[in-house]
C-alpha positions in Angstrom: 0.0 0.0 0.0 1.2 3.4 -1.0 2.3 5.9 1.9 -0.3 8.5 2.1 0.7 11.9 3.6 -1.8 14.9 4.1 -0.7 18.1 2.7 -1.7 21.4 4.5 -1.9 24.9 3.2 -0.7 28.1 4.9 -3.9 28.4 6.8 -3.4 24.8 8.4 -6.3 23.4 6.1 -6.1 20.1 4.2 -4.6 21.4 0.9 -7.6 20.5 -1.7 -6.0 22.1 -4.7 -2.9 19.9 -4.2 -4.9 16.7 -4.3 -7.1 17.8 -7.3 -3.9 18.6 -9.3 -2.3 15.4 -8.5 -5.3 13.5 -9.6 -5.1 15.5 -12.7 -1.5 14.6 -13.4 -2.1 10.9 -12.6 -5.1 10.9 -14.9 -3.4 12.5 -17.8 -0.4 10.1 -17.5 -2.9 7.2 -17.5 -4.7 8.4 -20.7 -1.4 9.3 -22.4 -0.3 5.6 -21.7 -3.4 4.3 -23.2 -3.1 6.4 -26.3 0.4 5.1 -26.8 -0.6 1.6 -26.5 -3.4 2.0 -28.8 -1.5 4.2 -31.7 2.0 3.3 -31.2 3.9 0.1 -31.6 7.6 -0.7 -30.5 9.6 -1.8 -33.2 11.5 -5.0 -32.5 14.5 -3.9 -34.4 15.0 -0.7 -32.8 13.7 1.6 -30.2 11.6 3.8 -32.4 8.1 3.8 -31.9 5.7 3.9 -35.1 2.0 4.6 -35.7 -0.2 1.7 -35.9 -2.7 2.1 -38.8 -4.4 -1.2 -38.4 -7.1 0.4 -36.5 -10.8 -0.2 -37.5 -12.3 3.2 -38.4 -16.2 3.2 -38.8 -17.4 4.6 -42.1 -18.9 8.2 -42.0 -22.8 8.1 -41.9 
């Protein structure tokens, strides 16, 4: 389990903005990793990632 530390602001209140910003950063990192997994594939030959074009696209209606 992660070690959880409560952050306080200058008025000795729980710093809610800190937790909102931290959740924002964690969510952005999670979504970025999903995006990378969906759109980029690691090449076995090298360290470069390339865009995967084999995704299905629904036709426009």
